[in-house]
C-alpha positions as CSV (number, residue, x, y, z in Angstrom):
1,X,-49.1,9.8,33.2
2,X,-47.5,13.0,32.4
3,X,-50.9,14.3,31.2
4,X,-52.6,13.5,34.4
5,X,-49.5,14.9,36.4
6,X,-49.8,18.0,34.2
7,X,-53.5,18.7,35.1
8,X,-53.0,18.0,38.9
9,X,-50.1,20.3,39.0
10,X,-52.3,23.1,37.3
11,X,-55.2,22.5,40.0
12,X,-52.8,23.1,42.9
13,X,-50.7,26.0,41.4
14,X,-52.1,29.6,41.0
15,X,-52.3,30.6,37.3
16,X,-49.4,32.8,36.4
17,X,-50.1,36.2,34.6
18,X,-51.7,35.5,31.3
19,X,-52.9,32.0,32.1
20,X,-56.2,32.5,33.6
21,X,-59.2,31.4,31.8
22,X,-61.0,34.5,30.2
23,X,-64.4,34.1,31.8
24,X,-67.2,36.5,30.6
25,X,-68.5,40.2,31.1
26,X,-71.8,39.1,32.7
27,X,-72.4,37.4,35.7
28,X,-73.6,33.9,35.6
29,X,-77.3,33.1,36.6
30,X,-77.7,32.4,40.3
31,X,-80.6,32.0,43.1
32,X,-82.9,35.2,43.4
33,X,-83.6,34.3,47.2
34,X,-81.9,32.7,50.1
35,X,-83.4,29.2,50.5
36,X,-83.3,29.3,54.4
37,X,-83.5,33.1,55.1
38,X,-86.1,33.6,52.1
39,X,-84.3,37.2,51.7
40,X,-83.0,38.2,48.2
41,X,-79.7,36.7,48.0
42,X,-78.0,39.8,46.7
43,X,-79.5,42.0,49.6
44,X,-77.2,44.8,50.8
45,X,-76.2,44.5,54.4
46,X,-78.4,46.6,56.7
47,X,-76.9,49.5,58.7
48,X,-74.6,48.3,61.3
49,X,-74.0,44.9,60.1
50,X,-70.9,43.7,58.6
51,X,-69.8,41.3,55.8
52,X,-66.6,39.1,55.6
53,X,-65.9,36.3,53.4
54,X,-64.4,32.7,54.4
55,X,-62.9,29.8,52.3
56,X,-62.8,26.5,54.1
57,X,-62.6,24.0,51.2
58,X,-65.8,23.1,49.7
59,X,-68.3,25.8,50.2
60,X,-71.2,23.5,50.8
61,X,-70.8,22.6,54.4
62,X,-69.1,25.7,55.4
63,X,-72.1,27.7,54.3
64,X,-74.5,25.7,56.5
65,X,-72.3,26.4,59.6
66,X,-72.6,30.2,59.1
67,X,-76.4,30.3,58.3
68,X,-77.3,28.1,61.5
69,X,-75.2,30.5,63.4
70,X,-77.5,33.1,65.5
71,X,-76.8,36.7,64.5
72,X,-75.9,35.8,60.9
73,X,-78.4,37.6,58.7
74,X,-77.3,36.4,55.1
75,X,-75.1,33.9,53.4
76,X,-74.1,33.2,49.9
77,X,-71.5,31.0,48.0
78,X,-69.2,32.2,45.4
79,X,-65.8,32.4,44.0
80,X,-63.3,35.0,45.0
81,X,-59.4,35.7,45.0
82,X,-58.7,34.8,41.2
83,X,-58.4,36.4,38.0
84,X,-61.4,35.1,35.8
85,X,-64.3,37.4,35.8
86,X,-67.7,35.8,36.4
87,X,-66.3,32.4,36.5
88,X,-68.3,29.0,36.5
89,X,-68.0,26.2,38.8
90,X,-66.5,23.9,36.2
91,X,-63.9,26.8,35.4
92,X,-62.8,27.2,39.0
93,X,-62.3,23.3,39.3
94,X,-59.6,23.5,36.7
95,X,-57.4,25.6,38.9
96,X,-57.2,28.0,36.0
97,X,-59.2,30.8,37.4
98,X,-57.2,31.3,40.7
99,X,-60.5,31.5,42.6
100,X,-61.2,30.0,46.1
101,X,-64.7,28.8,47.0
102,X,-66.0,31.1,49.7
103,X,-69.0,31.9,51.6
104,X,-70.1,35.5,51.9
105,X,-71.2,36.3,55.6
106,X,-73.4,39.2,56.5
107,X,-73.8,39.3,60.3
108,X,-75.0,41.5,63.0
109,X,-72.4,42.3,65.3
110,X,-74.5,43.1,68.1
111,X,-76.0,39.4,68.2
112,X,-72.9,37.5,67.2
113,X,-69.1,38.9,67.4
114,X,-66.5,38.5,64.8
115,X,-64.5,36.5,67.4
116,X,-67.3,33.9,67.4
117,X,-67.2,33.7,63.7
118,X,-63.2,33.3,63.6
119,X,-63.5,30.6,66.2
120,X,-66.1,28.7,64.1
121,X,-63.9,29.2,61.0
122,X,-60.6,28.0,62.7
123,X,-62.2,24.9,64.4
124,X,-64.3,23.6,61.5
125,X,-61.5,22.9,58.9
126,X,-57.8,22.2,58.7
127,X,-56.2,25.3,57.8
128,X,-52.8,23.8,57.3
129,X,-53.4,21.9,54.2
130,X,-52.4,24.5,51.6
131,X,-54.3,23.9,48.1
132,X,-56.6,21.3,49.4
133,X,-59.0,20.2,52.1
134,X,-59.1,16.8,52.8
135,X,-59.7,14.7,49.5
136,X,-60.9,17.9,47.9
137,X,-57.7,19.0,46.0
138,X,-57.0,22.2,44.1
139,X,-56.7,26.0,44.4
140,X,-60.5,26.5,44.9
141,X,-60.2,24.5,48.2
142,X,-57.6,26.6,49.9
143,X,-58.2,28.4,53.4
144,X,-59.1,32.0,52.9
145,X,-60.3,35.0,55.1
146,X,-61.4,37.9,52.9
147,X,-62.1,41.1,55.0
148,X,-63.9,44.3,54.4
149,X,-62.6,46.5,57.2
150,X,-59.2,47.0,58.7
151,X,-60.4,46.1,62.1
152,X,-61.6,42.7,60.7
153,X,-58.4,42.2,59.2
154,X,-56.4,42.9,62.5
155,X,-58.7,40.5,64.3
156,X,-58.3,37.7,61.8
157,X,-54.6,38.0,61.9
158,X,-54.5,38.1,65.7
159,X,-56.7,34.9,65.7
160,X,-54.4,33.2,63.3
161,X,-51.4,33.9,65.6
162,X,-53.3,32.5,68.6
163,X,-54.5,29.5,66.5
164,X,-50.9,29.0,65.2
165,X,-49.6,28.6,68.7
166,X,-52.4,26.2,69.7
167,X,-51.3,24.0,66.7
168,X,-48.0,24.0,67.1
169,X,-48.3,22.9,70.7
170,X,-50.4,19.9,69.4
171,X,-47.8,19.1,66.8
172,X,-49.6,20.4,63.8
173,X,-48.3,22.1,60.9
174,X,-48.1,25.9,60.1
175,X,-51.3,27.6,58.9
176,X,-51.6,28.4,55.2
177,X,-54.5,30.4,55.2
178,X,-54.7,33.5,52.8
179,X,-55.6,36.8,54.3
180,X,-56.5,40.0,52.5
181,X,-58.8,42.7,51.8
182,X,-61.9,41.5,50.0
183,X,-61.4,41.0,46.2
184,X,-64.4,41.0,44.0
185,X,-67.1,38.1,45.0
186,X,-68.7,36.4,42.1
187,X,-72.0,34.4,43.0
188,X,-72.0,30.7,42.4
189,X,-74.8,28.9,40.4
190,X,-78.2,28.6,41.8
191,X,-77.6,24.8,42.8
192,X,-74.7,25.5,44.9
193,X,-76.5,28.2,47.1
194,X,-77.7,26.8,50.5
195,X,-77.1,23.3,48.7
196,X,-77.2,21.2,52.1
197,X,-80.4,23.0,53.0
198,X,-81.9,21.4,49.7
199,X,-79.9,18.2,49.8
200,X,-79.6,17.5,53.5
201,X,-77.7,14.3,52.9
202,X,-75.5,15.9,50.4
203,X,-71.6,15.9,50.6
204,X,-69.9,17.6,53.1
205,X,-66.3,17.3,53.6
206,X,-65.6,19.6,56.3
207,X,-63.2,18.3,58.9
208,X,-61.5,20.3,61.8
209,X,-58.2,19.6,63.6
210,X,-59.8,18.8,66.9
211,X,-57.5,21.7,68.3
212,X,-59.5,24.5,70.2
213,X,-59.1,28.1,69.1
214,X,-59.1,30.6,71.9
215,X,-59.8,34.0,69.9
216,X,-58.2,37.1,71.3
217,X,-60.7,39.7,72.5
218,X,-60.6,42.7,70.4
219,X,-58.6,45.5,71.5
220,X,-60.3,48.6,73.2
221,X,-61.4,51.4,71.1
């Protein structure tokens, strides 16, 4: 019993300095092309496009939400926000890498606004659950937004405040989402990339709160 309790505690607590798994120097193998868009998975964002990273629990269903959104040019799943370099899926599941499962989203702001993506993020999962998302328990399933510009971070924090007010009015708990400039992103294994396009009846644990999010319009330049 104590052994099982210790394992569970490690899964829901970020590793302390010196505790994280060592990982490896080289990236783990992943897909070469996006299964849906047919573009190289590691393609750089075209001129004028933006990149942002969302963690919403299991990354399979979250990635599908974004690749189905018009204006999104490329998606990929991977691990970010921890200490272990080039981790594997099995390593992240132990909680001893500190990484969250995240979706890398490259989008064309002329076709889809950041506000639209933020609204999709907030309404498609429960950002109040800490180190879990439904039945998926562990640090890897925490809610995160990792940004690549100061403007994105400002917009994300403003949307958090707006959604926090809506959740409070609905009697829900406080938001536990992690916000910060994007740390290093490590691509997940090939079988995880666009998983629900390859396995349409595969597992998807995404569940929203049912509370609508009115994302504030960005401030005028």
